[in-house]
N, C-alpha and C positions, 0 to 999 in steps of 0.2 A: 163721757161721749167726745167731749172737747179733747180731754187727753189723749184719746185714740187718734183723732184726727190730728194733733201736733206731732204724735209719733210717726203717724205715715209721712206727714211733710217733712219732719226731720231726716227719717230713712230716706226719702225721696231727693232731697236735697243732700245726703251724703253720697248717695249714688252717684248723682250728676257731679259733686264733688270729684269722686274717686275715677269718675269717667274723665273729667277733664283733666285731673292729673296724669291719667294715663295716656291722655293724648297730648300733654306737655312732655312728658318722658319721650313719648314716641318722636315727637317733634325735634325735643332736645338730641336725640340719638340721630335723628337725621341731619341735623346741624352738625353734628360731631363728625358723622360720616362725609357729610360735604366738606367740612374743613378738614378732614384727613384727604380727600379726593383733592382739594385745593393746596395742600401742603406737597402732595405728592405731584400734582400738576405743576407747581412752583419749582420743585427739586428737579423735574423732567427737564422745565423752561431753563432751569441753570445748568443743568448736564447739558442741554443742547447749546446755550450759549458759550459754554466752554468748549464745546467740539467746534463751533465757530469760529471762535478765536483760535483753538489750534488749528483749524484750517487756513483761517487767514495768515497767521504766523507761516504756515508750511507753503501756501501760495507766495507771500513774502521771499520767504527763504529759495523758493523756485526762481522768482522773479531775479534774485541777486545772482543765483547760478548762472540764469539765461543771460545777464548782462555781463557776467564774467566771462561766459563762454563767448559771446559776442566779441568782447574786448579781444580775446585771444585769438578769434576768427580774423578780426581787423586787422591785427597786428600781423598774423600769417600771412593775410592777403598783402598788406603792405612790403612783408619780406619778399613773397614770391613775385611782386611786381618789380621790386627792386632788383632782384636776381633775374628775373625776364628782361628787363631793361639793360642790364650788365650784359647779359647774354646775346642780345640783339646788337648792343653797341659794340660788342668785341666782335661780331661776325661782319658786324658792317665796317668795322677798320680794316679786317682780314680782305672783304671783298673789294674794298677803296684799293688796298696795296695791291691786291691781284689784278684788279682792272688797271690800274695807273701803270703797271709794269709791262703790260701788253698793249697800252692804249695809242702810244705813238706809232708802234708797227701794224695795229689794225686799221687806225686811220689812213695812215700812207698808202697801204694797198688798196684803200679806196679811191686814192687820187687827192687826200687832204694832207698837205705837205706841213703838218705840225711838227715843230721839234723841241717845245716846252709844255711842261704841266705845272699846274700848281694846284695841290691839294688844299681842302677846307679853306677856301676863302671867304672870310667874314667881313661885312660890311653893313652900316645903316644908312637908311632910306626912307626918309617920311616917318621918323620916330620908329621905324619897323627894323628888326635886325634881319639879314639876310645870309644864308650860308649856302655857297655851292660847293658840293663835295670835290669835283675835280674840273679845272679848266685848262684845256690842250689850246696852245696858241701859236700861231707864226705871224708873218708880216700880214696876212689878209685875212684868214679864217679864222674862227674861234670856236671851239666844240665844247660845248657846259654839258658837264654828265652829273645826273642823278643818280645814286647808288642806293639801291634797296635790297635787304635781304629778302623780302617776300616784296614783288611789286604788286600794288593794286590800283583798280581804275582811279582812286581817289587821290594816288600819288602823281598820276599824270595829270589830271586838270589842275592840280596845285603848281606843278611844274613847269606846264604851258603858261599859267599865269606870270610865273616868275621869268620865265622866258620873255614874255612880252613886255617885260619892265627892265629887263636887263642891262640896255644901254643907258637907261635912266638911272639905274641903281650903280653902275660901273661905267662910267662916261668916258673912261681912257678907251672903252673898247667901240667907242660909238661909229668910228669909221669903219669896221670890220663886218664881214658877215658871220651871223650868228645862228651855229646849226646845234641843235639839243639831241641829247642820247639818253638813254636810260640803260643801267646796268642792274642786274639784278642775280640772284642764286636760283629763286623759284617764283613763279608768278601765279597770280590769282584773276579769276574771273574774265578772262580774256583779255589781260590787260598787255601782253605782249603784243597781239594783234591789233588792239587799241592805239597802242604807241606807236605802233609803224603806219597806220592810217593819219594818225596826226602829223607824219611826215618827221618822226623820231628815229635816231639811229636805236637799234636794239641789241644790247651785248649782254650775252650770259657766261655767268661765272662758271667754269666746270673742273672739276679736278683742281689741277695746278695753273691752269691758263683760263682764258677767256676768248670768246668768239662773237663776231657780229653776226645775227640771226636773219637781218633783212635780206628780201628776194634780190637777185642780181640785177635786176632792173629798176631798185628803189631810188629814188631822187628825193633826198631831204628837204624839210622846209628851211627856208631863211628868214630869220628873224631879223 
């Protein structure tokens, strides 16, 4: 009887052992699957990290190209501005020459008996450089002409300020009656009308000559 019970206990323990071993194997299989999943996940992370590095490199290369493009555009802009300045400067000189050639005749026709013109008069006053494009003079009246390729309202404001200081800047003309004039090829923002209202002669360069465009009853301002 005892032997029979021992046999039954052994079989029961053996079955439990087999069941436990089965569970261990199943757990080990699951661990192996988890390990494979982790390895696969790690591989994917590595691939993702590689892609991020490649993307970062591509962005860096793009940024370098943008900087190179920006540098090219900046150099191009500098060249354009230089050419624009050269073009404007050459046009300005041409208009100055054109206006100066007709200036004495035009002013004489208005009863201003000037006999001499002085182009591009430069001087310093209070640590500031002044440049007057054309000065026409005689014994009594002096006409100061500002020449612009395109005349704008800001040019008139600045010129009026210079005229108000003209006798201090060039004291040799202090005894004279100072008259202002603006000469231009084109005008913007109603600047021609503005100049006339401020008491300035308006001289327009047309073709190979120049003409005063003020109304017949115009009276210039004396500075």
